[in-house]
C-alpha positions in Angstrom: 83.9 68.1 111.8 82.5 71.6 111.4 85.2 74.2 110.4 84.7 77.9 111.1 87.2 80.5 109.8 87.2 83.6 112.0 88.4 86.4 109.8 90.1 89.2 111.7 90.5 92.2 109.3 87.4 91.0 107.6 86.8 94.3 105.8 90.3 94.9 104.6 91.9 94.7 101.2 93.4 91.3 101.6 90.1 89.8 102.5 88.3 91.6 99.7 90.7 90.9 96.9 92.2 87.5 97.8 90.6 85.6 100.7 86.9 85.8 99.9 87.4 84.8 96.3 89.6 81.9 97.5 86.9 80.8 100.0 84.3 80.9 97.2 86.4 78.7 94.9 87.0 76.2 97.7 83.4 76.0 98.7 82.5 75.4 95.1 85.1 72.5 95.1 83.2 70.9 97.9 85.1 72.0 101.0 82.8 72.4 104.0 83.4 75.5 106.2 81.8 78.7 107.4 83.4 82.2 107.6 82.8 84.7 110.3 84.2 88.1 109.2 85.1 90.6 111.9 85.4 94.3 111.2 84.3 97.8 112.2 83.5 99.3 108.8 79.9 98.0 108.3 77.0 98.1 110.7 75.4 94.8 109.7 75.7 91.7 107.5 73.7 93.0 104.5 75.8 96.1 104.3 79.0 94.0 104.5 77.9 91.5 101.8 76.9 94.3 99.5 80.2 96.0 99.8 82.6 93.0 100.1 81.3 90.2 97.9 81.3 90.4 94.1 77.7 90.3 92.7 78.9 87.7 90.2 79.8 85.2 93.0 77.4 82.3 93.5 75.3 82.0 96.7 77.7 79.4 97.9 79.9 82.0 99.6 77.2 84.3 100.8 75.3 81.4 102.4 78.4 80.5 104.4 79.5 84.0 105.2 78.5 85.8 108.4 79.6 89.2 109.7 80.2 90.6 113.2 80.8 94.3 113.8 83.9 94.0 116.0 86.0 96.6 117.7 89.2 95.3 119.2 89.4 98.3 121.5 86.0 97.4 123.1 86.6 95.5 126.4 83.5 93.5 125.8 84.7 92.3 122.3 85.8 88.8 123.4 82.4 88.1 125.0 80.6 89.3 121.8 82.8 87.0 119.7 82.3 83.9 122.0 78.5 84.4 121.9 78.6 84.4 118.1 80.9 81.4 118.0 78.5 79.5 120.3 75.7 80.3 118.0 77.6 79.0 115.0 78.8 75.8 116.7 75.3 74.9 117.7 74.9 71.2 118.4 78.0 70.0 116.6 80.2 67.5 118.5 83.5 68.3 116.9 84.5 71.8 115.7 87.6 73.4 114.2 88.2 77.1 114.8 90.6 78.7 112.3 91.6 82.2 113.4 92.9 84.2 110.4 94.8 87.3 111.4 94.8 89.6 108.3 96.1 92.3 110.7 99.2 94.4 111.2 101.7 92.4 113.4 101.5 95.2 116.0 97.9 94.0 116.7 98.8 90.3 117.2 99.2 90.6 121.0 95.7 92.1 121.5 94.2 89.6 119.0 95.7 86.6 120.8 94.6 87.8 124.2 91.0 88.3 122.9 91.1 84.8 121.2 92.1 83.2 124.5 89.3 85.0 126.3 86.8 84.1 123.7 87.9 80.4 123.7 87.6 80.2 127.4 84.0 81.6 127.3 82.8 79.3 124.5 80.5 76.9 126.4 79.8 73.9 124.2 79.8 70.2 124.8 82.1 69.5 121.8 85.7 68.8 121.0 87.4 72.0 119.9 90.4 72.1 117.6 92.2 75.4 116.9 94.5 76.9 114.2 95.8 80.4 113.8 97.0 82.0 110.5 99.3 85.0 110.4 100.3 87.1 107.4 103.8 88.3 106.3 105.7 90.3 107.4 106.0 88.3 110.6 107.3 91.0 112.8 109.3 94.1 111.9 112.8 92.7 112.7 114.3 89.6 114.4 113.5 90.8 117.9 109.9 91.5 117.2 109.4 88.3 115.2 110.7 86.3 118.2 108.4 88.3 120.5 105.3 87.7 118.3 106.1 84.0 118.1 106.2 83.8 121.9 102.8 85.5 122.0 101.4 83.0 119.5 102.8 80.0 121.4 101.0 81.1 124.6 97.8 80.0 123.0 98.8 77.7 120.1 101.3 74.9 119.4 103.7 75.2 116.5 101.6 72.6 114.5 98.6 74.9 114.9 100.4 78.1 113.7 100.4 78.8 109.9 102.7 81.6 108.9 101.7 82.8 105.4 104.0 83.8 102.6 101.6 83.6 99.7 104.5 83.2 97.2 104.8 79.7 98.4 101.3 79.1 97.1 102.2 80.1 93.6 102.7 77.4 91.0 106.1 78.8 89.9 107.5 78.2 93.4 106.4 74.6 93.5 107.6 74.1 89.9 111.1 75.3 91.0 111.4 72.2 93.2 109.9 69.8 90.7 112.1 71.3 87.9 115.3 70.9 89.9 114.7 67.5 91.6 112.5 65.6 89.1 114.8 66.2 86.1 118.3 64.6 86.0 119.4 66.9 83.1 118.8 69.9 85.3 120.0 68.3 88.5 123.4 67.6 86.9 124.1 71.2 86.0 122.5 73.1 88.9 125.6 74.0 90.9 128.7 76.2 90.9 130.5 74.1 88.4 128.1 75.3 85.7 126.2 78.3 87.0 127.9 81.7 86.6 125.4 84.0 88.3 121.7 84.3 89.2 119.5 87.4 88.9 116.1 87.9 90.6 114.1 90.9 89.4 110.8 92.0 90.9 109.8 95.4 89.3 106.3 96.7 90.0 104.6 99.6 88.2 102.3 100.7 91.0 103.2 103.0 94.0 102.2 102.8 97.6 100.5 106.1 98.3 97.1 104.5 98.5 98.3 102.4 101.5 101.0 104.8 102.7 100.1 104.4 106.4 100.9 100.7 106.2 103.8 100.8 103.8 105.5 103.7 105.7 106.1 101.3 108.5 107.1 98.4 106.2 109.2 99.5 103.3 110.6 97.3 100.5 112.8 95.1 102.8 109.9 93.9 104.9 107.4 93.9 102.0 109.3 91.6 99.6 112.9 90.9 100.5 112.7 89.3 104.0 110.0 86.9 102.8 109.4 86.4 99.0 112.9 86.9 97.9 114.5 84.8 100.6 112.1 82.0 100.0 112.9 82.1 96.2 116.6 81.9 97.0 116.1 78.9 99.2 114.2 77.1 96.5 116.9 77.9 94.0 119.8 76.7 96.1 118.6 74.1 98.6 119.8 70.6 98.6 117.3 67.9 97.6 115.1 67.0 100.7 114.7 63.5 101.8 111.0 63.8 100.9 108.7 66.7 99.8 107.2 66.9 103.3 107.0 70.3 105.0 109.5 69.1 107.7 112.1 67.8 105.2 111.8 70.9 103.0 112.2 73.2 106.0 115.4 71.4 107.1 117.0 72.1 103.7 115.8 75.7 103.5 117.2 76.5 106.9 120.6 75.1 105.8 120.6 77.6 102.9 119.6 80.6 105.0 122.2 79.8 107.7 124.8 79.8 104.9 124.0 83.4 103.9 125.8 86.2 105.7 123.9 89.4 106.6 123.6 91.5 103.5 126.2 94.3 103.3 126.4 95.0 99.6 123.1 96.9 99.0 121.6 100.2 98.0 118.1 101.6 98.5 116.0 104.4 97.2 112.5 105.9 97.1 110.5 107.3 94.2 110.4 111.0 94.1 106.6 111.5 94.5 106.3 109.3 97.6 103.9 110.9 100.1 102.8 113.6 97.7 99.1 112.8 98.1 99.5 113.1 101.9 101.4 116.4 101.6 104.4 115.2 103.5 107.9 113.9 102.8 108.2 110.2 103.4 111.7 108.6 103.5 110.6 104.9 103.4 112.6 102.8 100.9 110.6 101.7 97.9 113.4 100.1 95.8 116.5 98.1 96.6 119.3 96.3 94.9 121.7 93.9 96.6 124.2 91.1 96.1 124.6 88.0 98.2 126.1 84.5 98.1 125.0 81.1 99.5 128.1 79.6 101.0 127.3 76.0 100.6 129.5 73.4 98.8 127.4 73.4 95.6 126.6 77.2 95.4 129.6 79.0 97.0 131.0 81.6 94.5 127.8 82.1 92.6 126.8 85.8 92.9 123.0 86.3 93.3 121.9 89.8 92.2 118.5 91.1 93.3 116.6 94.2 92.5 113.0 94.9 93.5 110.7 97.9 94.0 107.9 100.2 93.0 107.0 102.7 90.3 108.9 101.1 87.5 108.2 101.5 83.8 107.3 97.8 83.3 105.9 95.1 85.7 108.5 92.4 85.6 109.1 89.3 87.9 111.7 86.9 86.8 114.6 84.7 87.7 117.6 84.5 85.3 120.1 81.7 85.8 123.2 82.3 83.6 125.5 79.4 82.9 129.3 79.7 82.3 130.2 80.2 78.7 133.2 77.9 78.4 132.5 77.2 74.7 133.0 80.9 73.8 136.5 80.8 75.3 137.5 77.4 73.8 136.2 78.3 70.3 137.5 81.9 70.5 134.2 83.1 69.2 132.6 86.0 71.1 129.3 85.6 69.2 128.5 82.3 71.0 125.9 83.1 73.6 125.7 81.7 77.1 123.0 79.1 78.0 120.4 80.2 80.5 117.2 79.3 82.3 114.7 82.1 82.5 111.8 81.7 84.8 109.2 84.4 84.2 106.6 84.8 87.0 104.7 87.9 85.7 102.9 88.7 83.5 102.5 84.9 82.9 104.4 81.8 84.2 106.9 80.6 81.6 110.2 78.7 81.9 112.6 79.2 79.0 115.8 77.3 78.3 118.2 79.2 76.0 120.4 77.1 73.8 122.5 77.8 70.7 121.5 76.3 67.4 122.8 76.7 63.8 121.3 79.6 61.9 120.1 78.4 58.5 122.2 79.4 55.4 125.2 80.4 57.4 128.7 78.8 57.8 128.2 77.3 61.2 127.0 80.5 62.8 124.9 79.8 65.9 122.0 81.7 67.3 120.4 81.6 70.8 117.0 79.9 70.7 114.5 79.5 73.5 112.6 76.4 74.3 109.5 77.5 76.3 107.1 76.0 78.8 104.0 78.0 79.3 101.8 77.1 82.3 98.5 78.3 80.9 99.1 76.7 77.5 100.2 73.4 78.9 97.9 73.0 81.9 95.1 75.5 81.2 94.4 79.0 82.4 92.5 77.9 85.5 95.4 77.2 87.7 94.4 77.9 91.3 95.4 81.3 92.7 98.0 81.4 95.4 95.6 82.1 98.2 93.3 79.3 97.1 96.1 76.9 97.5 97.2 78.4 100.8 93.7 78.2 102.3 93.2 74.7 101.0 96.4 73.6 102.8 95.3 75.2 106.0 92.0 73.3 105.8 94.0 70.1 105.2 96.4 70.8 108.1 99.2 70.6 105.5 102.1 73.0 106.4 104.2 72.3 103.2 103.5 75.8 101.8 104.3 77.7 105.0 107.7 78.9 106.2 108.8 77.6 109.6 109.8 80.0 112.4 113.4 78.9 112.0 113.3 80.2 108.4 111.7 83.5 109.4 114.4 84.1 112.1 117.3 83.4 109.7 115.7 85.6 107.0 115.5 88.5 109.5 119.1 88.0 110.5 120.2 88.2 106.8 118.3 91.4 106.0 119.1 93.1 109.4 121.7 95.6 107.9 119.1 96.8 105.4 116.7 97.8 108.2 118.9 100.7 109.4 116.9 103.9 108.8 120.1 105.9 108.7 121.2 104.3 105.4 121.1 106.9 102.6 118.3 106.6 100.0 118.5 107.7 96.4 115.5 109.6 95.2 114.6 108.2 91.7 112.1 109.6 89.2 109.0 107.4 88.7 109.2 104.9 85.8 113.0 104.8 85.9 115.5 102.4 87.4 117.5 103.8 90.3 121.1 104.7 89.4 122.5 102.4 92.0 121.1 99.3 90.2 123.0 100.3 87.0 126.1 101.1 89.1 126.1 97.6 90.6 125.9 96.0 87.1 128.8 98.2 85.9 130.9 97.5 88.9 130.5 93.7 88.7 130.5 93.6 84.9 127.1 92.0 84.3 123.9 93.1 82.5 120.5 93.1 84.1 118.2 90.8 82.2 115.9 93.4 80.7 
C-alpha cells in the first residue's frame, strides 16, 4: 500500500524542526511513504527544499518530499490539491492518505472542508484509506474542543483521528508505566499509604516573543498544563490497565481525570518584558503554579504541586515523588531524610531513587544516597525522538501514544477555572521564580525540589 503524508503547515516551525527530521529517520529505517508539503512561503520545490531541509540529510528524504504552493484562502485550492494527489497516486491500487494538520486549531474547519472537497475530486481506480493528525492544543477550551471534534468526525471516524500530544512519544512517559507496573517493589509503595506528596516542575529558560502572535492566544495553560501536565498526572496515578493497549490505557486515564476537581488553588503570572519586541503590553500568562488532588482510593490525600513557565534561570523538567518519613518520627532523629523517586526529564532522562545509608566512620549516622538510571548510558544516546515515535505509530495505525477525546474533554474541564482572563497576573522579572510559587510552598510547608 502506498502512503502519502499531506503536510498542512509544511513551511512552519514544527515541520522544520521536528517532522521532517522524523520523516528522514523513518525513511532510513525502511518505512515507505511520500510527503507532500503544503505552504505559501516558497514559490517552488527547489526553493522549499533549500530552505527547509538540512544539507546534511541524505537524499532519502528529498527524494520522497514534494512541495505544493498552497493558499487555503484560494477557492481553487482543493482542486489544486486533488490534482497533485492524483499525480502522486498514479497507478497504485491501494493508497493511504495521511493528512497532518500542523495548523492553529482555528483553521481546522477550513482544512477539513478542503480535505473533503479534495477527496471527492480524486479520481482514481484504487482503494483509499484516510487518517488525520491534529496537534495540541486541541481547541481553546472545552466548548471549542467539542466543536472541533464534531468537525473532524464529519470526515473521519475516531479510529482515523490521531490527536497528538508529543510528550506521550517521549521515553520517560512510557518508562513511567513500565516502572510502575513491571516492578513489584515500586507497585507495593505507589499509593497514599506511602507517598506524602508529588511535585511536577517544568521551568523553561526561553521566552515567547518570537512566536508572540501564536502564544498570545494560547498562554501557559493551553501550552503545557491542559495537555502535557495532565497526561503526566494520569501516568503517575492511574490504576494498572488490563493490557497496555491504547483502549485499556485510555480507560484508566479517564478514571483519573474524572477524579480531579476543577483547579481552584492556582496563581499565574507573566514575565515583565513580554511583548517588548512588538512594542505593546501583553497580558498573557507565561507562568503558573497550582495544587490538585486525585480523589481515587489509592491516591486521595496526596497533594500534587505543579509549577511551569517561561523565562526561568534554569531549564528544568522533573517529577519529585516524596515518601512519608515515618522513620524520622519513630527514631526521633530529624537528620534522617525522606525517601524519594526523582524522574528528571531535561536536560537528560534519569530516574533516581533516594535512600539512606550509613556514612563511613560515624556512629550510625545515615546519609541520603541516590541510585541512578540514566537512559543514554544504559540504552545508548540514539533513543528515537518523540516525533519519530509519534509518526511511526501513525504509520502503524497504533493509537497507544495518542490521547482519546474523552481525556481531552476531561482535561479541559479540570483547567477551566484557569482560563478566565480576569484572573490577576503577577509580573515577574526574567530569570526569577514568581513570588506566588514560593508563597504556595510556605503556606503548605513544603520545599520545591530545586
